[in-house]
C-alpha positions, 0 to 999 in steps of 0.5 A: 486922807483927813482925820474925819474920813479915817475915823468914819472908815474905821468905825464903819468897818468895825461896826460891820464886823461886830455891831451885832455882838458888841453894839455901838461900842464897835463904832468907838473902837473902830474910830480909836483904832483908825486914829492911832496910825496918825499919832506919829505927828506927835513925835519930835522931828529934827527938821521940817523935811524929816517931819514931812518924809517920816510921816506915814512911815513906821506907823503906817506900815503893814509890817507894824500894824498887822502884829499890833492888831494882835496886841489890840486883840489881846487887850480887848479880849482881856477887857471883855473877859473881865466885863462879861461872864460869857463869850459875846464875840468869837476870837476870829471876829474880834481879831478882824475888828481890831485889824481892819480899821488899823490896816485900812488907814494906810491903805486909804492914805495910799490913794492920795498924793502924799505918799505912804510907806506901806512896806516900811522898813523896806527901802521902797518908794512911798506909795502914792496912787493919787486917785483921790484928793486928801479931803473929799466929801463925796468919799466921806459922806456915805460913811459918815451917814452910815455911822451917824444912823447906826449910832442913833438907831443901833440899839432900837428896833431899827438896828437891822436897817441901821446896819444895812445903811452902814454896809451901803455906806462902805460899798458906796465909798469903796465904789468911789475909790474904784471910780477914781482909779477908772477916771485916773486911767482915762486921764492918763490916756488923754494926757498921752494924746496931748503929749504926742500931739506936742511931740513931748517925750516923758520920763515919768508922769504923776496924775491926780485930781484937782480939788475942789473940782471932781472933773478936773485932773492935773498931770505933772510930766517930767522929761530930761530935767524939765516939766510940764503941767497938763490939765484935763477935764474928764467930762468935756475932754478940754485940756491945757498944756503949760510951757516947758519949765526947768526943774532947777537942778542945774544951779546946784553946787551942793546936794543937801541931804534934805533934797535927797530925802525929798527926791526919794519921797516924791519920786523926783517930782521936785522943783528948785528955785531961788527966792530972795537968796534962798533955795526953795524946793517945791513938791510938784505933786501937791497942788490944790486946783488954782491954789499954791503948792502945799509943801515948800521947803528952804534948803540952802541960802546963797553965799556969793556964787555958792549955796550953803545948806541949812536946816530945812524950813517949811514955808 
């Protein structure tokens, strides 16, 4: 998800746990903790594909973030001990205040199309539930309103009401995630009907919402080296099916390591095509409504009848 959503989610959770004891500082603590996993974008990468596939890896792993929460807990515990003469928050409450903003960051990311390596370093595919778009104001606004109201009123006579509004924001945003899962399940049933009506078999399907339309969803259907796009309106049951399109693997004489990484990271939802003498790989999962695909990479250049692999470049 976008950074604003992650910040307000972390702030809302931290405030729900410790605002009564620590006041507005919990909003700041939650925002900082929820931002930390995304700092992996500052690390150097050897090429564009490595940067693409290693983002949301170790820094988003539950095996890393849960132990890291103990470090944050110890740091805050020591800081509070130096600042206050008496205990103002229990150890259990302080630990969960540190832990939940950290671990809910990758868990929320897993609901998007990109892919999150929740169980790094295990060699499992990244998790991409794809039931919510990466930038969705309907998810973010309840959290943002709760955080802003709590910040403005958390230290006055309205602080009880402010905490309740923050709790409501968390409930509404979580309910919105559940709604996305429900709608995705309904879309899958409609896509299955479209495929049956057109006698199309399937190896795998990837379903995600099409931004900025909440009611329009898209599905990528792969079957034996070809793919179809299916577009479904969840409100009207309207649907469109694209003509059969080749994934483009037949033109390869080499299999660049970068393509292997992309194939693993995207669960095989990759299209290859020649564009002006360059072999371009496109992530079919990441299309924003009527806009172009978000991630395209040049992997090789033509040399006569052959392809020569190059250091990947993102277009």
